C-alpha positions as CSV (number, residue, x, y, z in Angstrom):
1,M,9.7,-6.2,-3.5
2,D,8.2,-8.9,-5.7
3,P,4.7,-9.9,-4.5
4,D,4.8,-13.1,-6.6
5,R,5.7,-15.3,-3.6
6,N,5.5,-18.6,-5.4
7,H,7.2,-17.2,-8.6
8,D,4.4,-18.5,-10.9
9,G,4.1,-15.2,-12.8
10,K,0.7,-14.5,-11.3
11,V,0.1,-12.3,-8.3
12,T,-3.1,-13.5,-6.5
13,F,-4.9,-11.2,-4.1
14,D,-3.5,-13.2,-1.1
15,E,0.0,-12.5,-2.4
16,F,-0.8,-8.9,-3.1
17,K,-2.4,-8.1,0.3
18,T,0.4,-9.8,2.2
19,A,3.0,-7.9,0.2
20,A,1.2,-4.6,0.7
21,A,0.9,-5.0,4.4
22,D,4.6,-6.1,4.7
23,R,5.7,-3.1,2.7
24,M,3.6,-0.6,4.7
25,L,4.6,-2.0,8.1
26,R,8.3,-2.1,7.2
27,R,8.1,1.4,5.9
28,F,6.0,3.2,8.6
29,D,6.0,1.0,11.7
30,A,8.9,2.7,13.5
31,N,8.2,1.0,16.9
32,H,7.7,-2.4,15.4
33,D,4.5,-3.1,17.3
34,G,2.7,-4.3,14.2
35,K,0.6,-1.2,13.7
36,I,0.9,2.1,12.1
37,S,-0.1,5.2,14.1
38,K,-0.8,8.7,12.6
39,A,2.3,10.0,14.4
40,E,4.4,7.4,12.6
41,V,2.9,8.3,9.2
42,K,3.6,12.0,9.9
43,A,7.2,11.3,10.9
44,M,7.8,9.3,7.6
45,V,6.1,11.9,5.4
46,D,8.1,14.7,7.1
47,R,11.3,12.8,6.5
48,M,10.4,12.2,2.8
49,A,9.4,15.9,2.1
50,G,11.1,17.0,-1.0
51,F,11.7,13.5,-2.4
52,G,8.3,12.6,-3.6
53,P,5.5,14.2,-5.4
54,P,4.2,17.5,-3.8
55,D,0.9,15.9,-2.9
56,A,2.5,12.8,-1.1
57,A,1.5,13.9,2.4
58,Q,-2.1,14.6,1.4
59,R,-2.3,11.3,-0.5
60,M,-0.9,9.3,2.5
61,N,-3.3,11.1,4.9
62,Q,-6.2,10.3,2.7
63,R,-5.2,6.7,2.4
64,F,-4.7,6.4,6.2
65,A,-8.2,7.8,6.7
66,K,-9.8,5.4,4.3
67,E,-8.0,2.4,5.6
68,D,-8.5,3.2,9.3
69,A,-11.8,1.3,9.3
70,N,-12.6,1.6,13.0
71,H,-11.3,5.3,13.1
72,D,-9.0,4.7,16.1
73,G,-6.0,6.5,14.5
74,V,-4.1,3.3,14.0
75,L,-3.8,1.0,11.0
76,T,-3.5,-2.7,11.8
77,R,-2.4,-5.5,9.3
78,A,-6.0,-6.5,8.8
79,E,-7.0,-2.9,7.9
80,I,-4.0,-2.6,5.5
81,E,-4.9,-5.9,3.8
82,A,-8.6,-4.9,3.5
83,G,-7.5,-1.6,1.8
84,A,-5.5,-3.6,-0.7
85,R,-8.6,-5.1,-2.2
86,K,-9.6,-1.9,-4.0
87,R,-6.1,-1.4,-5.4
88,F,-6.0,-5.1,-6.5
89,N,-9.4,-4.9,-8.2
90,A,-8.4,-1.6,-10.1
91,A,-5.1,-3.1,-11.2
92,D,-6.8,-6.4,-12.4
93,T,-7.8,-4.7,-15.7
94,N,-8.8,-7.9,-17.4
95,H,-10.6,-9.2,-14.3
96,D,-9.0,-12.6,-14.3
97,G,-8.4,-12.7,-10.6
98,W,-4.7,-12.2,-10.6
99,L,-2.2,-9.5,-11.6
100,S,0.4,-9.9,-14.5
101,R,3.7,-8.2,-14.6
102,D,2.3,-5.6,-16.9
103,E,-0.7,-4.9,-14.5
104,L,1.7,-4.5,-11.6
105,L,3.9,-2.2,-13.5
106,T,0.9,0.0,-14.5
107,L,-0.2,0.0,-10.8
108,R,3.3,1.1,-9.6
109,Q,3.4,3.9,-12.3
110,N,0.0,5.2,-11.4
111,R,0.9,5.1,-7.7
112,R,3.9,7.5,-8.4
113,G,1.7,10.0,-10.1
114,P,2.4,12.0,-13.2
115,G,5.8,13.4,-14.2
């Protein structure tokens, strides 16, 4: 999915956080209630076993724990969007406040892990 909603060649933080939340909810929110529970994450990780990197479950569990700001065992859109800030800042290597295609590509490659 292309996070550049207005197709200007620049991905702002607002575009990035919206795309990140949309992607996570579409991928993990099995009951379509607008939230992601630990059980939904576990079910998806179990289905993906063998297709991703060997540490995929561990990485997803760590991300869930970091983004679950109120520690209620559920990720809301707001929590997912807040978690996107750190990834955006890390990807914005020239610190110009937006992500280029190259910065997005590097972010995606780093997310997949080595190999």
